[in-house]
Structures are given as structure tokens and as C-alpha cells.
C-alpha positions in Angstrom: 19.6 50.4 -24.7 18.7 46.8 -24.2 15.3 46.0 -23.1 14.4 43.3 -20.6 10.7 41.9 -20.5 9.9 40.7 -17.0 8.1 37.6 -17.1 6.4 36.1 -13.8 3.2 34.7 -12.5 0.3 37.3 -12.0 -3.0 35.5 -12.3 -4.2 34.0 -9.1 -1.7 36.1 -6.8 -2.2 38.9 -4.6 -1.5 41.9 -6.7 0.0 43.9 -4.1 2.5 41.2 -3.5 3.1 40.9 -7.4 3.5 44.5 -7.5 6.4 44.5 -4.8 8.0 41.5 -6.5 7.9 43.0 -10.1 9.0 46.4 -8.8 12.2 45.0 -7.0 13.3 43.2 -10.4 12.4 46.4 -12.3 14.7 48.5 -10.1 17.5 45.9 -10.5 17.6 45.8 -14.2 17.0 49.7 -14.4 20.2 50.0 -12.1 22.4 48.4 -15.0 23.8 50.7 -17.5 22.3 49.9 -20.9 19.3 48.0 -19.8 15.8 49.0 -19.3 13.0 46.9 -17.9 9.7 46.2 -19.3 7.1 45.4 -16.5 3.8 43.9 -17.7 2.2 45.5 -14.5 2.6 48.9 -16.2 1.4 47.9 -19.6 -1.7 50.3 -19.4 -4.3 47.6 -19.2 -6.4 47.6 -16.0 -5.8 45.0 -13.4 -9.0 43.1 -13.4 -9.4 39.2 -13.2 -11.7 39.2 -16.3 -9.2 40.7 -18.8 -6.6 38.3 -19.0 -6.6 37.9 -22.7 -6.2 41.6 -23.1 -3.3 41.5 -20.6 -1.6 38.7 -22.9 -2.1 40.3 -26.2 -0.5 43.5 -24.7 2.4 41.9 -23.1 3.3 39.8 -26.1 3.4 43.0 -28.1 5.7 44.8 -25.6 7.7 41.3 -25.2 8.4 41.3 -29.0 10.1 44.8 -28.7 12.5 43.5 -26.0 16.3 42.0 -26.4 15.9 39.7 -23.2 13.2 38.0 -21.2 13.8 37.6 -17.6 11.9 34.8 -16.1 10.9 35.6 -12.3 10.8 33.0 -9.6 7.9 30.4 -10.0 7.6 31.3 -13.9 7.2 27.6 -14.7 4.0 27.6 -12.6 2.2 30.0 -15.0 0.8 29.2 -18.2 1.3 32.8 -19.4 5.1 32.9 -18.6 5.5 29.7 -20.3 3.7 31.0 -23.5 5.9 34.3 -23.1 9.0 32.2 -23.0 7.9 30.2 -25.9 7.4 33.3 -28.0 10.7 34.7 -27.0 12.7 31.9 -27.7 11.0 31.4 -31.2 11.6 35.0 -32.0 15.3 35.0 -30.9 14.9 36.9 -27.5 17.4 35.7 -25.1 15.9 34.2 -22.0 17.4 35.0 -18.6 16.7 33.0 -15.6 18.8 34.5 -12.8 20.3 38.0 -11.9 23.8 36.6 -12.5 22.9 36.0 -16.0 21.7 39.6 -16.7 24.9 40.9 -14.9 27.0 38.8 -17.2 25.0 40.2 -20.3 25.5 43.6 -19.2 29.5 43.2 -18.9 29.3 41.8 -22.3 27.2 44.6 -23.7 29.6 47.2 -22.1 32.6 45.5 -23.9 30.9 45.5 -27.2 30.1 49.3 -26.9 33.8 50.2 -26.1 35.8 52.1 -28.9 
């Protein structure tokens, strides 16, 4: 199973709206065979404005256990997302920027696993 970390802006946004957005991408990733989404909104840390550092520490640990990082819309506007992308590329985690890229990766993964 290939793990895909979802990276998108959270701080400064309405958490209900972010939950809907992240859930949409989580469901899409999980619908692809051989892929499992890692959603930072489900990292076990309470969603409070004053614990950003704790979220980032937990999220980076979760990211390091992934094979891919999927950059959600407007990722470039968030400092945390830019940090996650930098960590990912430095550690050899493949960045994905659109759903078509993820579908293509899924097809390649399926072909690699054929006997």
C-alpha cells in the first residue's frame, strides 16, 4: 500500500471548509487501489489555533512515513505546505500536484505489481 500525505492550507481558514476539502481528496486517494491517504486533520492533535507547532511536528512525522505528498489547491500560499514540500523532496517523497498525476502513478504501481 502506497501512502499519500495530503498537504494543504489549514491555518487561518475555516476548519469546517478545510474538513470538507481534505475529506474530498482523502476519499479520492482511498478510492484508488494500492493507495492510502494520510489526512493531517486526523493526526490526533486537537484543532486549536494555539498548537500549530504541535501539529507541524506530528504532520512532519506522518509525512516521513509516506511515499507521496499530494499538494492541494493553494498550497503555495501556506508556509506549512511549503515546508512539507521541502521536507518531502529532500527525503525522496514524490510530490503530486494534480489528480491526473496520482492516477498515472496508480497505473504505474499496478503494472509494477503484475506478475
